[in-house]
C-alpha distance (Angstrom), angle and dihedral (degrees) to the residues before:
residue distance angle dihedral
M1 . . .
K2 3.86 . .
F3 3.75 123.8 .
K4 3.77 114.3 -150.3
E5 3.77 91.3 -140.0
R6 3.76 89.0 59.9
L7 3.86 91.4 55.6
K8 3.77 91.6 58.6
T9 3.74 114.7 85.9
S10 3.82 141.7 148.3
L11 3.80 87.8 -142.0
T12 3.76 108.1 112.0
K13 3.79 121.5 -137.1
E14 3.83 87.3 -120.5
V15 3.82 93.8 55.0
E16 3.83 89.9 43.5
G17 3.78 90.3 54.0
K18 3.76 92.7 47.6
L19 3.89 90.8 48.6
N20 3.81 89.0 50.3
E21 3.87 87.6 51.8
Q22 3.79 87.3 53.7
I23 3.77 91.3 48.6
K24 3.84 87.9 55.6
L25 3.84 90.6 48.6
E26 3.78 92.5 50.4
E27 3.79 90.2 48.6
H28 3.80 89.7 48.0
S29 3.83 87.3 51.9
S30 3.80 91.6 53.2
Q31 3.82 92.6 49.4
F32 3.78 91.7 44.8
Y33 3.82 91.4 52.1
L34 3.85 88.4 46.9
S35 3.82 91.5 52.2
C36 3.85 90.4 48.7
A37 3.79 90.7 49.0
S38 3.80 91.1 51.3
W39 3.81 92.1 50.1
C40 3.84 91.4 48.3
E41 3.87 92.3 48.8
K42 3.85 90.0 48.7
E43 3.82 89.6 51.2
G44 3.82 93.7 47.1
Y45 3.76 99.7 -106.5
Q46 3.79 93.2 132.3
N47 3.81 97.4 165.9
A48 3.86 90.9 49.4
A49 3.81 88.8 48.1
E50 3.79 94.9 52.1
F51 3.76 88.9 46.5
L52 3.78 91.9 53.5
Y53 3.79 95.8 41.0
G54 3.83 86.1 57.7
H55 3.72 90.2 49.4
S56 3.77 93.1 50.2
E57 3.79 87.4 57.6
E58 3.80 92.0 47.0
E59 3.81 90.7 52.5
R60 3.77 89.8 49.1
I61 3.96 89.5 53.6
H62 3.84 87.2 50.6
M63 3.78 89.9 53.3
L64 3.77 90.1 49.3
K65 3.74 91.0 49.5
V66 3.81 92.4 58.7
F67 3.82 90.2 39.6
K68 3.79 93.2 56.3
Y69 3.81 91.6 42.6
V70 3.78 92.6 57.2
N71 3.79 92.8 49.4
S72 3.80 92.8 44.1
V73 3.81 93.2 57.1
G74 3.77 93.4 49.1
G75 3.76 100.7 -92.2
H76 3.72 130.5 117.0
A77 3.75 119.4 -108.6
L78 3.78 113.5 -151.9
V79 3.83 127.2 -145.8
P80 3.78 105.2 -116.4
D81 3.79 123.1 -124.8
V82 3.87 103.3 -140.7
T83 3.76 120.2 -164.3
G84 3.76 138.2 154.1
I85 3.84 98.5 52.5
K86 3.81 112.0 165.0
S87 3.78 112.4 -126.8
S88 3.77 105.3 177.4
F89 3.78 129.7 63.5
S90 3.84 133.7 179.1
S91 3.78 96.3 -139.3
L92 3.75 144.8 1.1
R93 3.84 87.9 -109.6
E94 3.84 90.0 56.3
V95 3.91 89.1 54.4
F96 3.75 92.1 56.4
E97 3.81 96.3 38.4
E98 3.85 87.6 55.4
I99 3.83 89.4 46.6
L100 3.77 90.9 55.1
E101 3.86 92.2 47.3
H102 3.88 87.7 48.1
E103 3.78 94.4 50.5
I104 3.82 90.6 49.3
N105 3.76 88.7 55.4
V106 3.76 92.9 48.1
T107 3.81 88.7 49.9
K108 3.79 90.8 52.9
S109 3.81 90.3 48.1
I110 3.82 92.5 51.7
G111 3.80 91.5 46.7
D112 3.74 91.1 50.0
L113 3.71 92.1 49.1
A114 3.82 92.8 47.6
D115 3.78 89.4 49.9
Y116 3.77 92.1 49.1
C117 3.77 92.7 51.3
F118 3.84 91.9 45.7
K119 3.87 91.2 51.8
L120 3.85 90.8 50.7
K121 3.79 89.6 48.7
D122 3.84 91.4 -118.9
F123 3.75 90.8 147.0
S124 3.79 94.3 166.3
S125 3.87 90.7 62.2
F126 3.81 91.2 38.4
Q127 3.84 88.6 55.3
F128 3.83 91.8 45.5
L129 3.77 90.1 53.3
Q130 3.78 94.9 54.3
W131 3.78 90.5 81.4
F132 3.80 88.1 57.9
V133 3.81 92.6 48.4
Q134 3.80 89.0 57.7
E135 3.76 93.8 42.8
Q136 3.73 92.1 52.7
R137 3.78 91.6 54.2
E138 3.78 87.0 55.5
E139 3.85 93.7 46.0
E140 3.81 92.0 52.4
E141 3.85 92.0 47.2
L142 3.85 91.4 50.8
A143 3.81 91.7 49.6
R144 3.77 91.8 48.4
R145 3.80 90.5 49.3
V146 3.76 89.6 56.9
I147 3.79 92.6 49.3
E148 3.91 87.7 52.1
V149 3.78 87.2 58.5
F150 3.79 90.0 59.1
N151 3.78 89.8 49.0
L152 3.81 91.6 52.0
I153 3.70 101.7 42.7
D154 3.84 126.0 55.5
E155 3.70 103.8 -112.6
N156 3.86 93.9 -173.9
S157 3.73 93.7 85.1
A158 3.77 131.9 64.0
H159 3.76 91.1 -122.8
G160 3.78 90.1 51.8
L161 3.80 93.2 50.7
W162 3.86 89.4 46.8
Y163 3.79 89.2 53.1
I164 3.87 92.2 44.9
D165 3.91 89.7 51.9
K166 3.83 89.5 49.0
E167 3.80 92.6 50.4
I168 3.86 91.7 48.6
G169 3.79 88.1 56.0
R170 3.81 89.7 49.5
I171 3.82 91.0 49.6
G172 3.74 89.1 50.8
V173 3.76 93.7 52.4
E174 3.76 91.3 48.3
A175 3.86 90.3 50.1
N176 3.72 90.4 50.1
D177 3.75 92.9 49.3
S178 3.79 93.2 49.1
T179 3.72 93.6 53.3
S180 3.89 98.8 41.1
P181 3.79 116.4 98.6
A182 3.77 111.8 -105.2
């Protein structure tokens, strides 16, 4: 059953399409983090794996946030088909270097989308995206922090890798504590 009121929307097809692209990117992020977590767990980096499993879920929540927004403003959110997820890495450092690069790309995507909405004077979508702008700043900062751990601790020894894994777990707990409601 269709309600005529639901068919009326100020959301343009172009913005709807770009929001659906963002949905796909957020789901890709969730699957990418899940793949990284699986590799870490297989390699024995339990703290890094838990950190990344949590991030996978967080990215899925981000995807759902955009998904529900599109539908709530009269658009049609599309279930993304995600392929091409990398599943093997040469080192724990590589995992987190790729995560940082990925988060920088997501930041650019959110920025481009917010800019597009602003230029079209779709201030409702622009306002909605401001949460993601802030979130991406935090995501990049977190990824850079993990890379700093690699730069501070000798990763060429088993003890060093054990300590790096432990620090990643600590960083994950701190990040969760800072985003949890008081």
